[in-house]
A tleap script that builds the chain and sets N, CA, C and O, in Angstrom:
source leaprc.protein.ff14SB
mol = sequence {
  NHIE GLY SER ILE GLY VAL LYS PHE TRP VAL
  VAL VAL ILE SER PHE VAL LEU GLU GLU GLU
  LEU ARG TRP MET GLY ARG LEU MET PHE PRO
  ALA LEU PHE SER GLY GLU HIE TYR PHE LEU
  ILE GLN ALA LEU ALA PRO ASN ARG SER LYS
  LEU ILE HIE GLY GLU ARG PHE PHE GLY LEU
  LEU SER PRO ILE VAL ARG ARG LEU LEU ALA
  GLU PRO ASN LYS ALA ALA PHE ILE ALA MET
  ASN LYS ALA LEU LYS ALA TYR VAL GLU SER
  LYS CSER
}
set mol.1.N position { 5.237 1.159 -8.654 }
set mol.1.CA position { 6.459 0.537 -9.163 }
set mol.1.C position { 6.643 0.769 -10.651 }
set mol.1.O position { 7.353 0.004 -11.306 }
set mol.2.N position { 6.034 1.787 -11.193 }
set mol.2.CA position { 6.202 2.085 -12.593 }
set mol.2.C position { 5.429 1.183 -13.533 }
set mol.2.O position { 5.690 1.183 -14.736 }
set mol.3.N position { 4.485 0.417 -13.015 }
set mol.3.CA position { 3.736 -0.473 -13.887 }
set mol.3.C position { 2.608 0.285 -14.572 }
set mol.3.O position { 2.143 1.317 -14.089 }
set mol.4.N position { 2.185 -0.250 -15.699 }
set mol.4.CA position { 1.130 0.363 -16.481 }
set mol.4.C position { -0.110 -0.510 -16.374 }
set mol.4.O position { -0.045 -1.715 -16.617 }
set mol.5.N position { -1.230 0.085 -16.017 }
set mol.5.CA position { -2.476 -0.673 -15.951 }
set mol.5.C position { -3.089 -0.802 -17.342 }
set mol.5.O position { -3.235 0.185 -18.062 }
set mol.6.N position { -3.439 -2.017 -17.702 }
set mol.6.CA position { -4.035 -2.275 -19.004 }
set mol.6.C position { -5.226 -3.198 -18.804 }
set mol.6.O position { -5.140 -4.178 -18.064 }
set mol.7.N position { -6.339 -2.886 -19.465 }
set mol.7.CA position { -7.499 -3.774 -19.425 }
set mol.7.C position { -7.470 -4.664 -20.655 }
set mol.7.O position { -7.241 -4.195 -21.770 }
set mol.8.N position { -7.702 -5.951 -20.442 }
set mol.8.CA position { -7.785 -6.874 -21.567 }
set mol.8.C position { -8.682 -8.033 -21.199 }
set mol.8.O position { -8.930 -8.299 -20.023 }
set mol.9.N position { -9.168 -8.723 -22.226 }
set mol.9.CA position { -10.041 -9.884 -22.033 }
set mol.9.C position { -9.198 -11.105 -21.731 }
set mol.9.O position { -8.163 -11.322 -22.361 }
set mol.10.N position { -9.637 -11.906 -20.770 }
set mol.10.CA position { -8.891 -13.095 -20.365 }
set mol.10.C position { -9.811 -14.307 -20.410 }
set mol.10.O position { -10.975 -14.239 -20.015 }
set mol.11.N position { -9.269 -15.413 -20.898 }
set mol.11.CA position { -9.983 -16.688 -20.924 }
set mol.11.C position { -9.069 -17.744 -20.308 }
set mol.11.O position { -7.927 -17.909 -20.737 }
set mol.12.N position { -9.574 -18.459 -19.301 }
set mol.12.CA position { -8.800 -19.566 -18.731 }
set mol.12.C position { -8.779 -20.680 -19.772 }
set mol.12.O position { -9.827 -21.143 -20.223 }
set mol.13.N position { -7.570 -21.105 -20.148 }
set mol.13.CA position { -7.448 -22.132 -21.181 }
set mol.13.C position { -7.064 -23.491 -20.615 }
set mol.13.O position { -7.202 -24.510 -21.293 }
set mol.14.N position { -6.579 -23.513 -19.366 }
set mol.14.CA position { -6.257 -24.791 -18.747 }
set mol.14.C position { -6.206 -24.631 -17.235 }
set mol.14.O position { -5.632 -23.674 -16.715 }
set mol.15.N position { -6.813 -25.579 -16.541 }
set mol.15.CA position { -6.736 -25.633 -15.091 }
set mol.15.C position { -6.703 -27.093 -14.677 }
set mol.15.O position { -7.626 -27.853 -14.968 }
set mol.16.N position { -5.646 -27.475 -14.006 }
set mol.16.CA position { -5.515 -28.819 -13.448 }
set mol.16.C position { -5.130 -28.614 -11.983 }
set mol.16.O position { -4.045 -28.112 -11.690 }
set mol.17.N position { -6.007 -28.998 -11.074 }
set mol.17.CA position { -5.792 -28.788 -9.647 }
set mol.17.C position { -4.406 -29.251 -9.225 }
set mol.17.O position { -3.995 -30.372 -9.524 }
set mol.18.N position { -3.698 -28.385 -8.534 }
set mol.18.CA position { -2.366 -28.653 -7.989 }
set mol.18.C position { -1.311 -28.906 -9.057 }
set mol.18.O position { -0.238 -29.419 -8.738 }
set mol.19.N position { -1.583 -28.560 -10.329 }
set mol.19.CA position { -0.599 -28.764 -11.395 }
set mol.19.C position { -0.431 -27.569 -12.313 }
set mol.19.O position { 0.693 -27.218 -12.673 }
set mol.20.N position { -1.545 -26.932 -12.701 }
set mol.20.CA position { -1.420 -25.956 -13.775 }
set mol.20.C position { -2.588 -24.981 -13.804 }
set mol.20.O position { -3.737 -25.347 -13.553 }
set mol.21.N position { -2.261 -23.724 -14.119 }
set mol.21.CA position { -3.259 -22.709 -14.429 }
set mol.21.C position { -2.698 -21.889 -15.581 }
set mol.21.O position { -1.584 -21.370 -15.504 }
set mol.22.N position { -3.485 -21.779 -16.658 }
set mol.22.CA position { -3.088 -20.985 -17.820 }
set mol.22.C position { -4.269 -20.134 -18.253 }
set mol.22.O position { -5.415 -20.582 -18.251 }
set mol.23.N position { -3.962 -18.889 -18.625 }
set mol.23.CA position { -4.996 -18.073 -19.234 }
set mol.23.C position { -4.410 -17.310 -20.404 }
set mol.23.O position { -3.208 -17.054 -20.473 }
set mol.24.N position { -5.305 -16.951 -21.328 }
set mol.24.CA position { -4.910 -16.204 -22.513 }
set mol.24.C position { -5.605 -14.854 -22.460 }
set mol.24.O position { -6.817 -14.768 -22.266 }
set mol.25.N position { -4.820 -13.810 -22.636 }
set mol.25.CA position { -5.360 -12.463 -22.695 }
set mol.25.C position { -5.124 -11.889 -24.080 }
set mol.25.O position { -4.195 -12.291 -24.779 }
set mol.26.N position { -5.974 -10.941 -24.473 }
set mol.26.CA position { -5.789 -10.335 -25.785 }
set mol.26.C position { -6.207 -8.874 -25.738 }
set mol.26.O position { -7.044 -8.469 -24.932 }
set mol.27.N position { -5.610 -8.110 -26.609 }
set mol.27.CA position { -6.003 -6.724 -26.824 }
set mol.27.C position { -6.673 -6.648 -28.183 }
set mol.27.O position { -6.039 -6.918 -29.204 }
set mol.28.N position { -7.901 -6.296 -28.207 }
set mol.28.CA position { -8.693 -6.156 -29.429 }
set mol.28.C position { -8.711 -7.438 -30.264 }
set mol.28.O position { -9.653 -8.222 -30.150 }
set mol.29.N position { -7.712 -7.667 -31.084 }
set mol.29.CA position { -7.698 -8.823 -31.979 }
set mol.29.C position { -6.492 -9.704 -31.677 }
set mol.29.O position { -5.378 -9.189 -31.583 }
set mol.30.N position { -6.676 -11.018 -31.523 }
set mol.30.CA position { -5.552 -11.901 -31.215 }
set mol.30.C position { -4.415 -11.823 -32.238 }
set mol.30.O position { -3.253 -12.016 -31.879 }
set mol.31.N position { -4.733 -11.543 -33.500 }
set mol.31.CA position { -3.676 -11.453 -34.519 }
set mol.31.C position { -2.751 -10.258 -34.258 }
set mol.31.O position { -1.594 -10.266 -34.677 }
set mol.32.N position { -3.264 -9.230 -33.565 }
set mol.32.CA position { -2.421 -8.090 -33.214 }
set mol.32.C position { -1.575 -8.383 -31.981 }
set mol.32.O position { -0.361 -8.183 -31.976 }
set mol.33.N position { -2.244 -8.859 -30.939 }
set mol.33.CA position { -1.511 -9.182 -29.713 }
set mol.33.C position { -2.349 -10.069 -28.812 }
set mol.33.O position { -3.524 -9.796 -28.567 }
set mol.34.N position { -1.741 -11.115 -28.332 }
set mol.34.CA position { -2.323 -11.939 -27.278 }
set mol.34.C position { -1.178 -12.487 -26.444 }
set mol.34.O position { -0.033 -12.543 -26.893 }
set mol.35.N position { -1.500 -12.884 -25.243 }
set mol.35.CA position { -0.476 -13.415 -24.353 }
set mol.35.C position { -1.025 -14.531 -23.496 }
set mol.35.O position { -2.141 -14.457 -22.983 }
set mol.36.N position { -0.220 -15.563 -23.350 }
set mol.36.CA position { -0.569 -16.675 -22.458 }
set mol.36.C position { 0.221 -16.504 -21.171 }
set mol.36.O position { 1.441 -16.339 -21.202 }
set mol.37.N position { -0.467 -16.543 -20.053 }
set mol.37.CA position { 0.166 -16.452 -18.739 }
set mol.37.C position { -0.017 -17.802 -18.064 }
set mol.37.O position { -1.099 -18.385 -18.138 }
set mol.38.N position { 1.012 -18.307 -17.411 }
set mol.38.CA position { 0.885 -19.641 -16.843 }
set mol.38.C position { 1.599 -19.788 -15.503 }
set mol.38.O position { 2.585 -19.116 -15.200 }
set mol.39.N position { 1.040 -20.709 -14.720 }
set mol.39.CA position { 1.632 -21.182 -13.473 }
set mol.39.C position { 1.652 -22.705 -13.563 }
set mol.39.O position { 0.606 -23.330 -13.735 }
set mol.40.N position { 2.814 -23.291 -13.450 }
set mol.40.CA position { 2.955 -24.744 -13.439 }
set mol.40.C position { 3.530 -25.135 -12.091 }
set mol.40.O position { 4.470 -24.501 -11.610 }
set mol.41.N position { 2.983 -26.156 -11.483 }
set mol.41.CA position { 3.464 -26.625 -10.180 }
set mol.41.C position { 4.009 -28.037 -10.345 }
set mol.41.O position { 3.308 -28.937 -10.807 }
set mol.42.N position { 5.260 -28.215 -9.965 }
set mol.42.CA position { 5.881 -29.531 -10.033 }
set mol.42.C position { 6.138 -30.027 -8.612 }
set mol.42.O position { 6.806 -29.357 -7.825 }
set mol.43.N position { 5.607 -31.198 -8.291 }
set mol.43.CA position { 5.870 -31.808 -6.981 }
set mol.43.C position { 7.302 -32.318 -6.982 }
set mol.43.O position { 7.707 -33.042 -7.892 }
set mol.44.N position { 8.075 -31.939 -5.956 }
set mol.44.CA position { 9.470 -32.371 -5.846 }
set mol.44.C position { 9.646 -33.442 -4.778 }
set mol.44.O position { 10.411 -34.390 -4.954 }
set mol.45.N position { 8.933 -33.282 -3.678 }
set mol.45.CA position { 9.008 -34.208 -2.538 }
set mol.45.C position { 7.807 -33.891 -1.654 }
set mol.45.O position { 7.118 -32.898 -1.888 }
set mol.46.N position { 7.543 -34.717 -0.643 }
set mol.46.CA position { 6.441 -34.366 0.267 }
set mol.46.C position { 6.652 -32.957 0.839 }
set mol.46.O position { 7.731 -32.637 1.338 }
set mol.47.N position { 5.627 -32.135 0.761 }
set mol.47.CA position { 5.665 -30.752 1.259 }
set mol.47.C position { 6.683 -29.871 0.549 }
set mol.47.O position { 7.148 -28.881 1.114 }
set mol.48.N position { 7.026 -30.219 -0.671 }
set mol.48.CA position { 7.978 -29.407 -1.439 }
set mol.48.C position { 7.576 -29.423 -2.905 }
set mol.48.O position { 7.327 -30.480 -3.487 }
set mol.49.N position { 7.517 -28.233 -3.492 }
set mol.49.CA position { 7.155 -28.144 -4.904 }
set mol.49.C position { 7.881 -26.968 -5.554 }
set mol.49.O position { 8.471 -26.123 -4.881 }
set mol.50.N position { 7.816 -26.945 -6.868 }
set mol.50.CA position { 8.455 -25.888 -7.644 }
set mol.50.C position { 7.379 -25.190 -8.473 }
set mol.50.O position { 6.578 -25.853 -9.132 }
set mol.51.N position { 7.355 -23.855 -8.444 }
set mol.51.CA position { 6.424 -23.062 -9.229 }
set mol.51.C position { 7.161 -22.509 -10.445 }
set mol.51.O position { 8.212 -21.883 -10.312 }
set mol.52.N position { 6.608 -22.742 -11.613 }
set mol.52.CA position { 7.125 -22.154 -12.838 }
set mol.52.C position { 6.077 -21.155 -13.294 }
set mol.52.O position { 4.926 -21.514 -13.542 }
set mol.53.N position { 6.485 -19.906 -13.401 }
set mol.53.CA position { 5.561 -18.801 -13.650 }
set mol.53.C position { 6.086 -18.021 -14.847 }
set mol.53.O position { 7.227 -17.559 -14.838 }
set mol.54.N position { 5.266 -17.875 -15.866 }
set mol.54.CA position { 5.744 -17.140 -17.021 }
set mol.54.C position { 4.643 -16.736 -17.964 }
set mol.54.O position { 3.455 -16.890 -17.683 }
set mol.55.N position { 5.081 -16.207 -19.106 }
set mol.55.CA position { 4.126 -15.800 -20.121 }
set mol.55.C position { 4.778 -15.882 -21.495 }
set mol.55.O position { 5.999 -15.828 -21.638 }
set mol.56.N position { 3.912 -16.015 -22.506 }
set mol.56.CA position { 4.353 -16.030 -23.899 }
set mol.56.C position { 3.450 -15.080 -24.670 }
set mol.56.O position { 2.244 -15.014 -24.430 }
set mol.57.N position { 4.048 -14.349 -25.595 }
set mol.57.CA position { 3.286 -13.392 -26.386 }
set mol.57.C position { 3.191 -13.845 -27.833 }
set mol.57.O position { 4.091 -14.500 -28.358 }
set mol.58.N position { 2.063 -13.477 -28.478 }
set mol.58.CA position { 1.798 -13.839 -29.866 }
set mol.58.C position { 1.227 -12.624 -30.596 }
set mol.58.O position { 0.692 -11.713 -29.964 }
set mol.59.N position { 1.337 -12.612 -31.890 }
set mol.59.CA position { 0.728 -11.574 -32.712 }
set mol.59.C position { 1.730 -10.578 -33.257 }
set mol.59.O position { 2.897 -10.565 -32.867 }
set mol.60.N position { 1.250 -9.744 -34.166 }
set mol.60.CA position { 2.102 -8.781 -34.859 }
set mol.60.C position { 2.785 -7.793 -33.912 }
set mol.60.O position { 3.926 -7.396 -34.151 }
set mol.61.N position { 2.105 -7.401 -32.853 }
set mol.61.CA position { 2.675 -6.432 -31.913 }
set mol.61.C position { 3.491 -7.066 -30.795 }
set mol.61.O position { 4.036 -6.355 -29.950 }
set mol.62.N position { 3.583 -8.378 -30.776 }
set mol.62.CA position { 4.247 -9.049 -29.645 }
set mol.62.C position { 5.706 -8.643 -29.450 }
set mol.62.O position { 6.112 -8.493 -28.297 }
set mol.63.N position { 6.531 -8.451 -30.495 }
set mol.63.CA position { 7.916 -8.021 -30.228 }
set mol.63.C position { 7.984 -6.664 -29.519 }
set mol.63.O position { 8.824 -6.460 -28.642 }
set mol.64.N position { 7.102 -5.744 -29.901 }
set mol.64.CA position { 7.086 -4.414 -29.282 }
set mol.64.C position { 6.589 -4.506 -27.845 }
set mol.64.O position { 7.196 -3.939 -26.936 }
set mol.65.N position { 5.490 -5.217 -27.643 }
set mol.65.CA position { 4.915 -5.346 -26.301 }
set mol.65.C position { 5.887 -6.077 -25.379 }
set mol.65.O position { 6.044 -5.699 -24.218 }
set mol.66.N position { 6.532 -7.110 -25.883 }
set mol.66.CA position { 7.504 -7.859 -25.071 }
set mol.66.C position { 8.595 -6.921 -24.553 }
set mol.66.O position { 8.959 -6.980 -23.379 }
set mol.67.N position { 9.118 -6.055 -25.427 }
set mol.67.CA position { 10.159 -5.109 -24.997 }
set mol.67.C position { 9.624 -4.094 -23.994 }
set mol.67.O position { 10.301 -3.766 -23.020 }
set mol.68.N position { 8.414 -3.595 -24.229 }
set mol.68.CA position { 7.837 -2.603 -23.328 }
set mol.68.C position { 7.545 -3.168 -21.938 }
set mol.68.O position { 7.680 -2.468 -20.935 }
set mol.69.N position { 7.144 -4.439 -21.889 }
set mol.69.CA position { 6.731 -5.040 -20.619 }
set mol.69.C position { 7.826 -5.817 -19.903 }
set mol.69.O position { 7.633 -6.231 -18.759 }
set mol.70.N position { 8.952 -6.022 -20.535 }
set mol.70.CA position { 9.988 -6.895 -19.973 }
set mol.70.C position { 10.382 -6.503 -18.552 }
set mol.70.O position { 10.285 -7.332 -17.646 }
set mol.71.N position { 10.814 -5.288 -18.334 }
set mol.71.CA position { 11.276 -4.886 -17.000 }
set mol.71.C position { 10.126 -4.744 -16.000 }
set mol.71.O position { 10.226 -5.271 -14.892 }
set mol.72.N position { 9.023 -4.041 -16.357 }
set mol.72.CA position { 7.923 -3.958 -15.377 }
set mol.72.C position { 7.362 -5.327 -15.006 }
set mol.72.O position { 7.068 -5.576 -13.837 }
set mol.73.N position { 7.212 -6.211 -15.981 }
set mol.73.CA position { 6.678 -7.542 -15.684 }
set mol.73.C position { 7.636 -8.339 -14.825 }
set mol.73.O position { 7.206 -9.034 -13.905 }
set mol.74.N position { 8.927 -8.254 -15.107 }
set mol.74.CA position { 9.913 -8.997 -14.316 }
set mol.74.C position { 9.828 -8.575 -12.847 }
set mol.74.O position { 9.791 -9.424 -11.956 }
set mol.75.N position { 9.798 -7.277 -12.598 }
set mol.75.CA position { 9.716 -6.782 -11.220 }
set mol.75.C position { 8.403 -7.218 -10.561 }
set mol.75.O position { 8.394 -7.630 -9.401 }
set mol.76.N position { 7.302 -7.127 -11.300 }
set mol.76.CA position { 6.004 -7.527 -10.742 }
set mol.76.C position { 5.960 -9.024 -10.468 }
set mol.76.O position { 5.423 -9.446 -9.444 }
set mol.77.N position { 6.520 -9.839 -11.372 }
set mol.77.CA position { 6.544 -11.291 -11.174 }
set mol.77.C position { 7.380 -11.658 -9.951 }
set mol.77.O position { 6.979 -12.512 -9.160 }
set mol.78.N position { 8.523 -11.028 -9.795 }
set mol.78.CA position { 9.377 -11.313 -8.632 }
set mol.78.C position { 8.635 -10.974 -7.342 }
set mol.78.O position { 8.644 -11.761 -6.395 }
set mol.79.N position { 7.999 -9.816 -7.301 }
set mol.79.CA position { 7.246 -9.410 -6.104 }
set mol.79.C position { 6.094 -10.370 -5.831 }
set mol.79.O position { 5.878 -10.771 -4.687 }
set mol.80.N position { 5.352 -10.742 -6.876 }
set mol.80.CA position { 4.229 -11.660 -6.684 }
set mol.80.C position { 4.711 -13.035 -6.221 }
set mol.80.O position { 4.121 -13.635 -5.322 }
set mol.81.N position { 5.778 -13.527 -6.834 }
set mol.81.CA position { 6.304 -14.839 -6.461 }
set mol.81.C position { 6.787 -14.851 -5.010 }
set mol.81.O position { 6.568 -15.830 -4.298 }
set mol.82.N position { 7.437 -13.783 -4.569 }
set mol.82.CA position { 7.884 -13.696 -3.173 }
set mol.82.C position { 6.688 -13.683 -2.220 }
set mol.82.O position { 6.698 -14.354 -1.188 }
set mol.83.N position { 5.658 -12.911 -2.579 }
set mol.83.CA position { 4.458 -12.849 -1.730 }
set mol.83.C position { 3.755 -14.198 -1.692 }
set mol.83.O position { 3.289 -14.622 -0.633 }
set mol.84.N position { 3.672 -14.872 -2.818 }
set mol.84.CA position { 3.044 -16.192 -2.865 }
set mol.84.C position { 3.834 -17.194 -2.029 }
set mol.84.O position { 3.249 -17.988 -1.291 }
set mol.85.N position { 5.152 -17.158 -2.144 }
set mol.85.CA position { 6.002 -18.054 -1.351 }
set mol.85.C position { 5.789 -17.818 0.148 }
set mol.85.O position { 5.629 -18.771 0.911 }
set mol.86.N position { 5.787 -16.567 0.562 }
set mol.86.CA position { 5.568 -16.247 1.982 }
set mol.86.C position { 4.195 -16.717 2.455 }
set mol.86.O position { 4.065 -17.238 3.562 }
set mol.87.N position { 3.183 -16.536 1.631 }
set mol.87.CA position { 1.835 -16.966 1.983 }
set mol.87.C position { 1.767 -18.482 2.140 }
set mol.87.O position { 1.229 -18.983 3.127 }
set mol.88.N position { 2.313 -19.210 1.168 }
set mol.88.CA position { 2.268 -20.683 1.212 }
set mol.88.C position { 3.050 -21.204 2.416 }
set mol.88.O position { 2.595 -22.109 3.115 }
set mol.89.N position { 4.233 -20.624 2.655 }
set mol.89.CA position { 5.037 -21.100 3.794 }
set mol.89.C position { 4.386 -20.766 5.133 }
set mol.89.O position { 4.610 -21.476 6.113 }
set mol.90.N position { 3.584 -19.702 5.198 }
set mol.90.CA position { 2.905 -19.364 6.453 }
set mol.90.C position { 1.776 -20.334 6.762 }
set mol.90.O position { 1.336 -20.422 7.908 }
set mol.91.N position { 1.302 -21.059 5.764 }
set mol.91.CA position { 0.200 -22.009 5.938 }
set mol.91.C position { 0.687 -23.403 6.342 }
set mol.91.O position { -0.117 -24.252 6.728 }
set mol.92.N position { 1.990 -23.642 6.256 }
set mol.92.CA position { 2.497 -24.992 6.584 }
set mol.92.C position { 2.945 -25.123 8.015 }
set mol.92.O position { 3.391 -26.194 8.426 }
savepdb mol mol.pdb
quit
């Protein structure tokens, strides 16, 4: 799908069962570029919830990286979210 494979170090910065997962990734030095990726789950009703999935970039290179990754990440996030939705709904 035109995505670029990149290796980076990741540290889980927050995990709350059934509520939140966040991790921070960085390339070489955080001052150059780092990114927080997150999944937030909001309970809406019994057997119904909302997933908020996103990322934030930091560092000197973040404006450039944000532009480079905008379209590939959007397509990958949509595909992942659809697959996750199908998986969760198949379990209910």
